[in-house]
N, C-alpha and C positions, 0 to 999 in steps of 0.2 A: 503494500498501500504507499503511495504516494504520502508522502508528509507536506504538509499546506504549507504553503510561504508565510514567512511572517509578515507582509502587509497584507496577506489574503487570510488570514485567521479568523475566526470568528469572530472571537473578541473584539481583538484591535478594530473588526469594524461595528462593532459596537460601541465601544467606545470613541469611535471617530467620529459616530453619527451624535452621541453624547455631546462630545465636545462639540460640533457643530450648533445641537439644541441651546446648547447653553449661555456659546459666545452671542448668538443670534437675539436669546431672550434678553441679555444681560446688554445688548446695545439699543435693543427695544425701550426695557426702563432707561435708560440714561436721556434718553430724548423727552421721557414722561415722567423725569421727576418732580416735577410738579403735584403729579398725581400722587404718587407714592410720598410725598409730604404731607398733604392733604391725610391720606389714610394713616400714616403713623402718629402725627402730631394733632389731627384733629377728632374730637368724640361723636360719634351718629348721633346728633342731635338737629333739631328742626332749625335752629340759629346760626347753623354750618352750613345750611342747604346750598346758599349763594358762592361757598370756597370751594366747595365738589361740585358744583356744575362748574365754573371757571375752571376749573384742574382739570377735565375732561374737554378743553376748547382747543389745546395743541394735540390732540391725538392723533389726529388725521397724517401727520407726513412719518408718524414711524410705521402707522398701520400699514400706508402704502409700499412703505422700503419694505416692510415684513411680507407681503405678497409679491414683491419683485424679486426678494432673495430666493422665495421659493420658485419662482420662474426660473432663474437660474439654476437652482437645484434641479429641475425637473429637465435641463436644456445640459448639464457641464456635470453635474454630477460630484462634482470636486470644486470645494474657493476654499478662500480664505474668507474666512464669515465675517471679522471685523473693517476688511476693507473693503467689503462688499457691501457691507451694511455703509460706511462713507462714501463709496462711489453711489449706489444707489438713492440715499439720501440727498446728495448733491442733485440728480438729474429729478428726481421726483418730490421732493417738500414742499417746495411752492403748490402745485399743481394738488399734491395730497391733505392740506389744508387747506385749501380752496371747494373740494368737496365735503370733506368734513364739514367745514362753517355751514353750511345747507342744512344738516344735520342736525348738528346743535343748535342752530336758531329756532328751530321747527319743533325740535324736541325740546325746549325749555320754554314755548309758548305755549306747547299743548301741558306740561307739568303746571306750568301755572294757572292754563285753563279748568286742570282738573282740581286744581284746591280750591280753584272760585267756585266754580258751577257745584262742587259737591257738596255745598253748604244749603240748596235749593233743593225741593223733590223730586221736582221734574228734571235738573240736572246731571243725577245721578244717571239718566239715562243716553247721554251723551260721553261717557268716560269710555266706555268699550271704543267710540270714536275717535277722541284724542288718542288712546293709548293705538290703536290701527295707525294714525298719522302718523305719530311717534315712528313705530314700528318701520314704517315705509320709507319714511324720511332716512333713518339708516340705511337699509339695507339697498338703498336709490345710492347713496356715498361708498357703499360696500362693492356695488357694479360700478361706480364710477374710477374706483383705486383699480379692480380687474379688469377692463376695460383699458384703461390708459396702460398699465402696464404691460398688457398684451400689446397693446396698437401704441408704443411709445411717441411715432411720429403725429396721432391725431391732435388735432386740434379740440381743444376742452368742448367746442357746442356741438362737434361728434358724438364726444365721449356722451356729453349729458343728453342727446339724444337717444343713442341706443342703449344707454344704461335705463332711461327711464322705462323707456319698450319691454326691456326685459325684465325689469322691475317687477312690473304689471303681469305680464306673461308667464312669465318661472316664477309666480307668489309664493309656491312651495319652498323652492331654492333660497327666496328673498328673506322668508320665513327663518329657515337654517340658519342661514349668514347672521340673522339679525341675535338668535340666541346665543349662538357660536361665540359674537363680538362683548357680545353683554355679559356671558355669565365668565368672558375672561375677567371683568375688571369687580362684576358683584364679588366671586368666588374671590376676589385678593381679600377682603375684610374677613371670610372664613380661614385661608390657609394660602398667606403671602408667599411662604418659602416655595411654594409649588408654582403658585405665580408666574414668581420673579425668576427660578431657576427655568421653568421648561414650559408654562403655559402661553407665551406668545408664540414661539414655535409650532406648539400641538393644534393651538387656535386658529393660526395663519395657515396653516399648509392643509389645515380641514377645510377651510373658506374657500381656498384653490382650489383644492382638487373635486369642492361641491360644485362649483362654477365650472370648471374645465370638464367634466364630465358630463353636463348639460347645456351646456353653451357652445357652440362651437365658435372659434376664433373667427372674428370677422371682419374684410377690408375695411373701414370706416374711408 
């Protein structure tokens, strides 16, 4: 029986991918340090809701970079995670923030609408609508990140158009993307150590392959 080469050993392969995941996740949280600070320094209290909401304003660049890194992983299978993160960040950070800004604004409006209308008996029937709109806005931003990464030369208006179309057409994919992304930031309150070390790599890997499986790359 042939001996396995050292670099092809199953254990080395495991630790290689573990290192890739850890390094990518840590890079992600470095650009989202504001959210980490909010979670660790602030108590879960209604008085701090504005601080938590503000800390989520800047997650867009890191999110689109993680999807971009997964795209490179699907192509090359091997890369330096820190260098690739910096390269992808320079390429996509502004568009990532722009696409997320829409979802953040809509979600904030919907949250405050919920707080306002829940005080009225008839207003409780509007809560599901507000939640749905917030969900769709976040899913729309995720689709924008995905299509921008898959079509880096496309203009924002082209990406916005196709993302809006797929958000509605593939609503079940959009719902899963929304649940994956929100679970990353909500689960941080429960198990921050796991979210810091592996959460982003797992979540954005699932988002990428979830979208790739059901959405063909389109020539925008």
